[in-house]
N, C-alpha and C positions, 0 to 999 in steps of 0.2 A: 696736278694736285687740286686745282680749283674745280675741275670737272668732277673729281671724286667727291667733293663736298656736296655736290648737287644730287648724288646718288642716294637712294634709300639704303637703310641698313641691310635689307635683303640683297640689294645690288652690290654693296661693298663686300659683304661676306661672301657672296657668290663669286665675285671677281677675285677676291683673295684666295678662295679655295681652288678656283680654276688655275690661278697663277702657280700655286704650290703643286697642283697636280701636273701642270705642264712642265714645271721644273723637274719633278720626279720622273716623268716619262722621258724627258730629254736625257737625263742622266742614265736611265735604264737603257734607252736606245743607243746612246753613245757607247756605254759599257758593253752591250751585247755585240755591237759591230766591231769594237776593238778586240774583244775576245775572239770573235769569229775570224777576223783578219789574221790574228796571231796564230790561230789554229790552222787556217788554210795555208799560211806561210810554212808552218811546221810540216803540214802534210806534203807540200810540194818538195821540201827538202828531204823528207823521208822517202818519197817516191824516187828521187834522184839517187839516194844512197842505195836503195834496193836495186835500182836498175844498174848502177855501177857494179855492185857485188855480183849481180847476175852476169854481167858482161865479163868481169874478171874470172868468173868460174868457167868461161868458155876458152880461156887462153892457156897455152902450154909454154912455160918458161924454163923447163928443165934443162934445156940445151944452152941456156944463157942468152937466148933470143926469143922473141915472141913468135909463136906459131898459132895460127887460127884453126880451131876445130869447127868446121862448117857443120851446120845442122839446120835442116829446113824449118824446123819448128821455131828457130830463132830469127826468122825473117822479119817479124814485127819489131824485135829488139834492135836489129841492125838499122832500121829506119831512123832511129834516134840516138845512134852511138857512132863514135869514131875511135879508131885505134891507130896510134902512131908508134913508130920505132924510136929508139933512143936518139937517132940523128934527126928526128922530126919528119921522116918519110911516112906518109899515110899508108897504113896497111889495110885499113877498112874505113870507108867513108860513106855517109848517108847523104842523099840530096837535101839541100836546105837553101834558104835565101842567102845572097852574097854576104849580108851583114853577119849572119849567123856563122857562115863558113869562116869569115875573117876572125871572129871571136874565138871559134874553135881552134884555128891555127895558132892564135896567140897563147892558148892554154896548153899547147903540145909539149912545152918544155918545163912545166911546173914540177917542183920537187916535193910539194905537199898537196894534200887534198884542198881544192879551191873551188868556190862557187862564184858565179857571176851572172848578173841579171841584165837582159837586154830590153830596154824600153818597156818594162813591165809586161812583156809578151812571152819571152822565153827565158828559162833559167838553165844554165849549164853547170856541170860539175866535172872537174878534171881530177883523176886519181893516178898518181905515178905507179908503174908496174915494176916490181923488183924480182930479180932472178936469184940463182944460187950465190951465196956470198953477199947478199943484200946489195947487189949492184943494180942500178936502175937500167931497165932494158926497154922501157917505153912508157906510153901514157894512154889511158883510156878516158875519153870525154863522152859524157852522156848528157842528154838534154830532155826537158819536159816543157810542154806548152802551158803557160799560165792562164790562158783564156778561160778554161772551165772554172778555175778558182776565182777569176775576176767576175765571171757570170754569177757564181754562187754568192760572192760578196755583194754584188750590185742587187741581186734579188733579195738578199737578206736586208739590205739597207732600205730598199723601197718597201719591203714588207713590214719592217718595224715602224717606218714613218707612217704608213697607212694605218697600221694597227694602233699606233699612238694617237693619230688624229681621231680615229673612231672612238677610242677610249676617252679621249679628251671631250669629245662631243657628248658622249653618253654620260660622263662624269658631270659635265656642266648642267645637263638636264636633271640628273638625280640630285646634285647639290642644290640647285635652285628650288626643286620641289621639297627637299628636306629642310632647307632654311625657311621656306615659306610655311611649312607645317610647324616648325619649331617656333616661329615668330607669330603664328596665328593667335595663340593666347594673348600675346601682348597687344595685337591689333584689336582683339575682342575687348580687352581691358580698357584700351583707349576709347573705343566706341561706347562702351557702357558708361565710362566715367564722363564722357561728353554728354550723354543723355541724362545723367543724374543731375538734378537741380538742387536747390538749397534745401528742399524738403525731403530729399532722398539720402541724407547723410547717414542714415541708419543702415543703409545697404552696404554689403561687403562683397569683395571678390572671392569667389569659390573656385579653386582649381584642383580640388581633390586632395588626397593625402600625400601627393608627391613632394619630395624634399629637395628638388633641384633648384637651380637659380631662379626659375620662374615662380616656383612656390615661395621662395624667400622674398622675391619681389612683390608678390601678391600680399604676403604677410606684412611687408614694410608699408605698402599702400594702405592696408587695412588698419595698421597702427596709426598711420598719418590721419586717416579718416576719423578714427576714434578720437584722436587729439583735437581735430578740427570740430568734431561734433561736441566734444566736451567744452571747448572754448565757447562755441555758440550757445550751448546750454547754460554755461556760466553767465554769459552776457544777458541771455533772456531772463535767467533767474535774478540777476542783479537788477535789471530794469523792473521786474515785477516786485522785488523786495523794496526797491526805492519807492515805487508807487504805494506799496502797502504801508511803509513807514511814514510817508508824507500825507497819507489820507487823513489821519486823525488831526494833526495840527492844522491842515488846510481847512478841515471842517470847522475847527474852532475859530479860525480867523474869519471864515465866512459868516459864522453865527454872530461874532462880535460886530462885524461890519453891517450885517442885516439889522441887528438890534439898534445900532447907532443911527442907521438911516430911517428906521421905522418909527423911532420915537425922538422927541425933542429932549436931548440930554443936557443937563446942566454942565457947567465947566468941569466940576470935580468928577462927575460921572464920565464925561467925555475923556478926561485924562486917564481915569481908571481903565476905560475901554481901550484907549490907545496903548496903555501900558501892557494890557493883556495881549494886544496884537504884537507888540514888540517881543514879549516873552515867547509867543508862538513862533515868530520868525526866527528867534534865537534857537528854539528847539529844532526847527526845520534845518537850520544851518548845521547844528550838531549832528543831526541825523545824516545829512548829506556827507559831512566830513567823515563820520564813522563808517558809513557804507563804502565810501571811496577808499578809505584806508584798508578795510578788510578785503576789498575786491582786487587788490594788487596781488596777483598770483605769484609774482616773483619776489615779493617783499618778505622780510622776516616778520616775526610777531611784533606788533606795534609796541614801541617803547612806552615806559611809564608804569606807575604803580599807584595804588589807592587803598584806602581802608574799606572793608566790605560795607560798613554802615552807610556811607555816603551814597553809593549807587543804589542800595536797597531803598533808602528813603526817597531818592529822586524818582525811581521807577514807580513806586507806590503812589507818589504825589501826582505823577503824570496820568495815572489811571483812576484817580479818585472820582472824577465825574462819571466815568463808565460804571464804577462800582456802586456809586450812589444811585444811578439810574436803575440798576438791576437789584438794588436792595441788598447788596453783599457787603459785609464788613471785612475790611482787609487789615490784618494785624501784622506789625513788624517787630521782630525780635533780633536785634543786632547781636553779633557774637560778643560774649562776655570778655574774652581775652583779646579783643581787637580782631585781627585777621587781615594782614596785609596781602593784597592780591597783586601779582606781577602782570598788570594790564591797566590801560587807561580807564579812568572812572566813566567817561562817556561810553566807551565800548561795553563796559560791564553793565551799565544802566540800560543800554539799548538791547543787549542780549537778554536782560532780565525782563524787560517790558512784555515781549510776546508770551513769556511763560505766565506772568501775572494776568495778562489779558485773557489767555486761554483758560486759566483757573477761574477768573471771574465769570466767564461765559458759561462754565459748566458747574459752578458751585451752587449749592442750595441756599446757603446763607453766610458762609464764612470761608475766608482764605487766609492762610498764615504764610508769612515769609520769614524764614529764619536762616541762620548760618552756623556752620560748625567747621572746625579746623582739624585736619589730620596731617600726618607727616608729609610735608611737601605740597599740600593741597588745601584749598579753601572751597567748601561746597555751600552754595546758596540754595536753600530748599524752598520750593513753592508747593503748598498742599491745599487742596480744596475738599469740601465735604459733599461733593456731587456723587454721580453714579459710578465713577471710576472708569477704568479702561476696559472692563468686560473681558471678552476672550481675545481681544485684538493683540496682535504681535506688537510689543512696544516699539520696535524699529520701524514698523509701518507708519507710525504717527509722524515721522519726520520726512515722509515723501511729499514732494510739492504737488499741489493741484487738487487735493481732495479734502473736503470738510463735511462733517455731519451736521453743521449748524448754519450752512449757507455762507460761510466766510470765504475769503480768498484762498485759504489754505497755504499761507506763506509764513506765518508767524514762527512756528516751531523750526522749520528749516533755516530761517534767518537767524534765530537764536543759536542754533547749533553751528552755523557757519561763522558767526561772530565769535563764538567761544573757541572754535578750532583755529581761527586766525591768531589767537593769543596762546595757543598751545593747550587749550582746555577742551571741554566737551559738554554736551547736554544729553542727559539720559533720563529715560522714564523708569521709575523704580516701583515695583509692585507694592501696594499698600492695602491694609485691611479695609479701609473705607476711603472712598474718593480716589483722587489721582495725586501722584507725587512726582515732581520733576526736580532734578538737581542740576544746577549750573556749577560745574566743577572747573576751577581755574587754578593755575599754579601759584604757589605761595612765593613771596619775595625771597630771592636767594636760591631758588631751584632752577636747574638747567632745564630748558624747555625744548621740545621738538614739536613741529607742527603735526596736528592730527589729520589723517585722511579719512574722509567720510566713507560710508558704505557705498557700494556700487550703485544700487537702485532700490527704491522702496515704492510701495504701491499706494498707500493711503495713510491718513493720520486723523487724529481726533479733532483738531481744531485748527 
């Protein structure tokens, strides 16, 4: 058993197939020889019966005793037959070995047809002879040599063994080649998978349209590669989004530190500067916690709820410096009737910031942030008065990595991912002027299911 473990799959399958083939050939060989032996045994007995009937046909028992009718053509028959009178006196006898003669004499007085075999060499048959009145008048004994039958049996045995060995050898060769050909795609898949590196996860196994076990194995491997590629893409996107979100507060901290070092600040000014540094670090902490929460693929939607006005004000306040630098006025219009969102305030604010930042970057002079409620949903709307989306496909705006303003191209995908982690979504809505994005989140009390994003997108606006 331990030796079998060291064999390859090809070797084990070949060995198993040869074992089954050998067992089948052995059964067939044994069956053929048993059937042939039985047939030859029956033929020998049939020959004895025919010879006995032929000998009986040459006897005259009409007088109440056996009289022989000599015939030259029966000389060959007389060589293997013996005729005895009722008292056991031989009337006709053929030359034979002493052992055969003793056995023939022992059969001279039988009262019923009897067969006896001597050392697998000779078979005798004794038949009683009856005269008028059914009185026994003698006995006929005939014999046949079993040597020709034994020779036929031995030849058949050797022939079937030789043929079985030849078939077994031929079967082993064919099975080994067939198993090798069947497993070649698996070997090719293993070789190709070993050659693929971390940058080749987009490649897939192609085995054609076959629907056999190998085709299903290739499909399973392709699905596994797709999941691995998705995990790696998710990790890369998470790292990029983390860097994107931390870039602005880090820049603010650096600016405060540089100003503090470049000028002699009074105690109050230094306190204010340090306070702004603390606020910046708190913002970075919230960013990290929010991204980590949304990055847990096996987690449910983050718990918590908030009013829409709070995250809207917080997101606008975080981008006031950018808006002032670009000369864009940002107006906030909280929902009149409240608007309770089934999501944490930090997550809503961080999902809203990329939308506002994108609007500020493309606006001519004005950005508005408003909210409206509908059954089961709260939508936070971000509009700008810029050039709009043009002819671009709205879904293409959420593809990572492309930007027409030189940005990192991660803001809108991040906003959508954060929204979907809470059972919502971010969509681009056609507008008569400028661009309009809606952050749609479930209202408190609504059952939520996680949204799955589109498979792939090519480019986006900001």
